[in-house]
N, C-alpha and C positions, 0 to 999 in steps of 0.2 A: 534511302527508302525506308518508310515507316514499317515497324515491326507488325506482323499480322496478329490479329486478336487471339488466335488459337495458340500460337507460340507464346504470346504474352501471358495468357492464362496459365499455361503449363509451367512457365518459368516462375511466375508469382507463387503458385502453389508449391512448387519445388523449394523455393526459398523459405516459405513458411514451414515446410516440413523439416528443413535444416535446423531452424530455430526450435521447433517442437522436439526433434530428436535430441538436441543438446539438452533441453530441460529434462526430458525423460531419462536420459543417461545419468544426469546429475542426481536426480531423485533416487535412482536405483543403486547408485554407488555411494550415496552420502551416508554419513554417520549420524547426523543430527535429525531428530524428529521434525524440526522446523522445515527440513527439506523433504525427507523421505515420506512424511505423512501429511504435512501442511502445504508443501509446495511453495515455501516462501522464498522464491527466487525467480528470475526472469532472464530470458535469452533473446538476443536480437542479432539480425543481420544488418550491417551498415554498409553504405557505399564508401568510396574513397574519400569523400568529404565528411564522413561521420554522420550522415543522415540515416535515420531508420528506414529500411526498405521492407523488412519483414520482422515479425516478432512471434514468439510462441503464443498460441491462442489463449493459454491460461496465464500469460504473463501479467504481472501487476502493472496497471497503468502508472502508479506512482513510481515504480522502478524504471520502466522503459522510457517514459517521456522525459525523465531527467538524464538518461544515459548519454544523449548527444552532448549535453553541456559538460558532463564529467569526462567523456572521452576526449573532447577537444582539449580540455585542460590537461588531461593525462598525456596526450601526444605532445603538447607544447612543453609540458614539464620535463619529459625525458629528452626532448629535442627532436623536432620533426625530421631533421636531416639525419638523425642517428638511427632511425628505425630501419631495420633490415629483416630479410627473411629469417625465420627461426626465432623471432622475438615473441615474448608474451609480456604484456604490460599489466600493472597492478596499482590500485590506490583505493583509499576509502575516505579521503578528505572531503567532507560535505561542503566546505567552502570553495571547492573547485567544481561546483555544479552537481554535488551529490545529494544524499538524503541525510543519513546519520552514520556514525562510525561502524555499527555492526554490518552495514551493507557494503560489501567489498566487491569492487568491480575488477574483473579480469578480462583483458582484451587481447585478441590474437590478430595482428595485422596480416592481411592476405596478399600474397604476391603471385603473379603468373608471368613467367619468363622475364622477371625483373621489374615488372610493373605492379605498383600497389593498386589493387582494385576494390578493397573493402576491409572490413573488420568484423570479427565475430566477438560478441560481448556476452558475458555471463555475470550478472550481479546477484549475489546471494546474501541473505541475512544470516550471519554467523550466530551461533548460539551464545557466544561470549566473545568479547574483544577487550577484556580487562576492565579497568575502572573500579567504581566504588562498591560493586556488589555483583552477585551472580546474574548473568543475563545482560549486564552493562546497560541498565535501563532506569537509573534513578532520576526522577523529575526534579530532585533538589540540587542537581549539578549546576554550578555557576559558570563554568568555563569548559571548553572542549576537552582539555587534557584530563579533566575529572571523569570523562565518559569512558576513556580507554585508550588503546594504542592508536595513534594517528600514523597511517602509512602514506608517505608522500608519493608522488609519481615515480615509479621504479620499474626496472625490467626484472621480471621473475624468471624469464628464460632469455638467454643470449645464444644465438646459433643453435637453438633447440637443446641447450644445456641448462638445467635448473641451477639457480644461484642458491646453493645450500646455506651459506651464512645468512642470507635474507630470510629464508624459510625458518631457520633456527631462531632468529630474533622474533619473528611473528608468533610462532607457536609457543615460545617460552613465556610470552606476555599475556596468555589467556589461561583460563582456569582448567581447561581440559585439553591438553596438547594433543592427545590422541584423536579426539573428535575434530579439532581444528585442522590438523594435518590431513586427516582423511577427507574432510570437506574441501580443503584446498585442492587436493588431487582430483576430486570429482569435478571441480570447476574447470581446471585447465585441461583435463582429459576430454571434457565435452567440447572444448574449442578445437582440439585436434580432430575429434570425430566429425565435427561440423565442417572443418576444412576439407576433409576427404569427400564429404557429400557435395560441397560446393564445387570442388574440382571436377566431379563427375558431370555436373551441369555444364561447366565450361567446355569440357571435352566433347560434349554432345552438340552444343550450339555455337561454340566459339566465344571468346571474350568480348569482341565488339557487340555481338547480339545481346549478350547478357547485360553489358553495361547500358546499352540502349533500352533494354527492357526495364532495368531498375529506374532509369530516368522517367520512362513512360508511366510506370506504376505510380510514382510520386505525382506526376502531372495529372493523371486521371483522378487520383484521390482528392487532390486539391479542387479540381473542377466539380466533383460530386458534392464535396462539403460546401463549396460556395453556392451551389444551386440550392441546397437546403437552407442555408442562412438567408438567401434572398427571399425565402418564403416568410421569414420573420417580419414582424412589424418594426419598421425603422423608428428610432427614437433613443432617448437617454433614460436609463433605468437605474435604480439605486436600492441597495439593501444592506443591512448590517446584522451581524450575529457575533456571539462572543464565546470564548472559552471560560471555564469556571475560575481559572487562576493561572499563575505562571509557574507553579511548582514550589515557590517559596512564599507567595502572597495569595490571598483569596480574591483580590480585586479582579473583576472581569477584564479580559483582554479582547479587544474588538477587531474584527475584520470588517472593513468598510469597502464595498464594491460598487463602483460607478461603471455601468456597462453601456456602451454605445453600439447600436446596430446601425450600420450604414451600408445599404446595398448588400453585397456578398461578403462583407467583412465585419468583424467584431473587435472592439477595443475594450479591455477591462482595466480599470484604474484602481489599484489597491493602495495608492499613496496615502489615503486618509486613515489607514489602519493604525493601531496603537504602536507606540515605540517598542523596540525590542525589549524583551523581559529580562529580569534578573535571574530567573530560574531556567529550567530546561525546556520551556515551551516557546520555542522559536523555530523558524524554518528558513532555509536558504531561498534565494530568488528562484532557483530551478525548481524546488519543491512546490512553491506557491504557483508557479506556472503550470506544473503538472496537475494541480487541483483544478485550475481553470480549464486546461485542455481536456481533462476527463469529463467535466460537466458539459462542455460544448459538444464533444464527440458523442456523448451518450444521447443527446437530443437532436443531433443533426443526421449523422450517417453511421449508426452503430453496427449495421450489417456488413459494411465494407471493412475488410481487414485494415487495422490502423497502421499508419506509417507517417513519415514526416510530412507528406503532402496534406494529410488530414488537418495539420495544425498551422499551415501557412496563412490561412485567412485570419488568424487570431494574433492580436497584439496585446501584450500584458505590460502594464506600467507598475513599477514598484518604487519604494523609497528606501535607499540604503539606510540601515540603522533602524528599520521598522520591524514589527512583529513578523512580517512575511518576507523580509529581506535582511536578515540579521548579519552582523559583521563579526569577524573574529575579534576576541577569543571567546565570544558568548557560547553557551551551551546550546545544542541543537537536537538533543536526544528526542524531544517530543515533537519532531517535525511532522509526524503523521497526524497528530491532533490538529495542528494548524492547517495542514493541507485539506483535511476533511472539512474543516469549517469554511475554508475558501470555496470548496465544492458546494456546500450547502448554501452559502451566501450568493454565489454567482447563479446558481440554479433558481434561487428565490428572486433575484433581480430580473431574470429573464422570463418570469412567469407571465408578465403582461405582454411580452413580445411573442411568446410561443406557448400559450396556455394549454394546448393539447399535447405538447411534447414534454413539459417539465414534470418532475417528481417533487412531492413534498419531502421535507427533510427526513433522512433516515436516522439510525442510531448515532451517527456522527462521531464515531470514535474508533480507534483501533482496539480499544479495550485491553491493552497489553498488561498482563500480570506476570511478573517473573518470580519463580520459586526455585530455590536452589540451596545446596548445602552438602554436608557429609552424609553419605548413605552407608551406615554401619551394619546393615542387615547381613546375615550370613549368605543370603541369596543374591546380594547386590552384584550387578554386572560391572559397575565401576564404583570407585570410592567416593566420587563426587558427581552430583547430578545437577543439571539445570534444565528447566522446562518453562516454556512460555504458554500461558493460557490466554487465548485471544477472545475475550468475552464481549464480542460484538457480533451480531446485532440484529438489525431488521431494516428493511427498505420502507421508504415512505410510499404512500399511494400515488396513483397517477390518474389521468382523465378517464381511463377505461378499465383499470384493474386495481385490486387491492395490493398493498405492499407485501413483500415476501417475508415470511416469518423465519426467525432464528437462522440467519445466514450472515456471513461476513459482508458488510456493506461497503460500497464505494470503491475507492482507488487502490485499496490493499486487499485483494480478494483471496486471502489465504483460507485454506480449509481448517477444520478443527481436528485435533489429534483424536483418533478413536480411543475410547475408554480402554479397551484391551491393550492397545499398543502403549499407552501412557503408563498403565499399571505394571506392565512388564519391565519398564525401564526406570520408573521413578517410585520413590517411597510414599505414594499417595493412593487412597482408595476412594473411588467415586461413590457418592451416596445418591445423587439424582442429577439428571439432565432433562430438562423439560421446557416446553414453550409456556410462557407465563400469560394467562388470559388477561384481557382488559388493558394490556400495556400499549397496544397500538391505538393511535388517535382515531376517534369516530369520524365518519364522513360518508358521503355518498359512496366513496370507496374507502375502505378502512386501511389505516396504516398497519404495517407488519408488526406482529407481536415480538417482543424480546424474549429472551430465554435465560435460564439459570444453569450454571454448572456448579455443583456442590461436591466437595471432597474433604477427606480427613487426612491430615498429615501423620505419617506413621513413624517418623524419627524426630529426635531432637536435633539441635544444630542446624535448623532450617531458617532461611530468611525469605521474606516476601516483599515485593514493592509493586506499586500500581502506577502506571503511566497512562492515564485514560482521561475521559471527559464525559460531559452530559450527566454529571452528578447533581448539578444545580440547574443548569439551563436546559429547557425542554426542546426536543425536535419539533419544529413548527409545521403546522398544516398549511394548506393552500385553499383559497376560495371558499372559506367557511369550514374547512376541515379542522378538527380538533388536534391539539398537540399530543405527541406521544409522551409516555412517562419517562422519568429520568432513570439513570443507572443506579445500582445499589450494590455496595460491597460490604460484607459483614463477616466478622469472626465470631464463631460460636453463636449463631442466631438462635434466639429464644432461650438461651441459657443465662444463668445469673451473671456471667462474665461477658455478655454480648458486647461487641465493640464495632461500631459503624466506622468504616474507613473512608477517607477522602479519595477522590479520583486521582489525586496527586499525593500518594503515600510513599515516602522514601523507605529504604530498607528497614524492616523491623523483624525481630526474632519471633519464631513460632515454636511453641512447645509441642511435643508429641501428643497426638490426640486432638489438636485444634481442628475445628470444622471451619472451612472457608466457603463462603457463599458469594458467588460472582453472578450478578444479574445485569444484563445489558439494558439500554434504553429501548423504547419502542419507536416506531416510525410515525410520522405525522399523517393525518387523514387528508383527503381531497374532496372538496365539495360539501354541501349542506348535509349533515347526517339525516335530517328528516326526509331527504330524497332517496335514501338507500332503499333498494328493492327489498320487499318483505321476505322473499325467498332467500336472499343473501343473509339477512339477519337470522332466519331460522337455521340456515346452514351453519353459521358461526356458533349458534347455541348448541347445535347437535355435535359439532366438532370440538367443542370446549374452548374455542378461541375468545369467546366473551361469556360473561355470566348473565343471568336473568336481570340482576340489578343494573348492570351496565346497559343492557338493551332497553330496559324501562326508562332509564335516565336519558339516553341519547337518541333512541330510535322510536318509530311508531310500531309498536308490537301488538 
């Protein structure tokens, strides 16, 4: 007998609440600012086959859509037949379907009366996983082992007993073992809490009903997504876009997307993309797929809670050994930059198939800047600090609205660390954070403006590296909309020793008193700027989003 819609809705929302509570618990017990302030982690409820049934509403698309690939490899790696009640599994190997080494996946197999019925997964971006410098983020890495500690598929818990030698190995190989150990505990504790909540649902409805509900949730999501794709114009579409370089060379690295819309299905062919790079700008097949899935989910059925059913109508083709399907032992630290460009390129390719749904390109980068070193101030909480500044970004415009200003764009939707929280823990002092006028592309609807974060370093023995993009290539507009401005990273701006940094800057030392200027790219515009409503132009002038000179150049004022 089919499950009734009321019970289905209650169970679906209850499962989403399980994932949401897991994330909130992790954030509230975490040590790193990446989690407790930025929320750079994601939690999922999986069925027994490792398919996403529910995710926390604020989870990262680039985290959760890759989780099924890595979970399958994790299960196979430890041995499917060896998994028992009381186990907790762990890995961070990006070539097993993951993202990059700092993203550590912890999974709890779920059993009810001896039957495996699902998994709870928590993937969090650790503040450091070893490697060449603080934050484990150098774009100049040539191979995976230079990035940091690689954790193969292992059991972190056996029969609910933690494997202390494994914990010791992991925390000994990162720069701040106290933070690493605390964050690990926050991750696995969230899985235990989620299991208790899940068992309450089973006790209320029974396991057969819950399993039936999980299958129906996926089937309905697939049906709704197919219905939206069926409204797109059938055909074959093509777009290309590039990254500034690969971390070691300045030559553009190209994403080539051939997109075929056929009825209620979409196929995306990325095989024409550049060969895998020599530096850190590569991504796994799973990460490239996540960029595709995010783009299509955003313009088909964004209101429906995402799950594995949402992605069943999508087929992605990649070429092993290419930019978006790198093979070991290549470095993969800059996977996010590649996935962002996959997102931009697929969205652009679909602009003729669904012109009213697509967005112009956003800032197109994680904007990751790692700063760390010794904190020798008398008031320092810890002797060593690591912080990540995410200098991204802005959304591109769409058919009915302007792009969003000064917000993390795309598949990695982390927040920004509040100034007060960062200054409490790190030896830096913020000088300004503001939206930069004229950085969004002009259009009938304007691209979102980028922003700057400017701070002064308060101690010596500090290092900085930048793993970002859009320093050279511009976010593109659509249907006559203008491109957004590029990103800009500068040390001591306006001073005699001013130094402009590349978007791929390996670790360099910073002296005490150095001023660091981080400015994101702006989003592309949508439609002919001359068609922009006069009242919108006047509003932008009043709000300081554009200058009079910009308005005179691009709009009818």
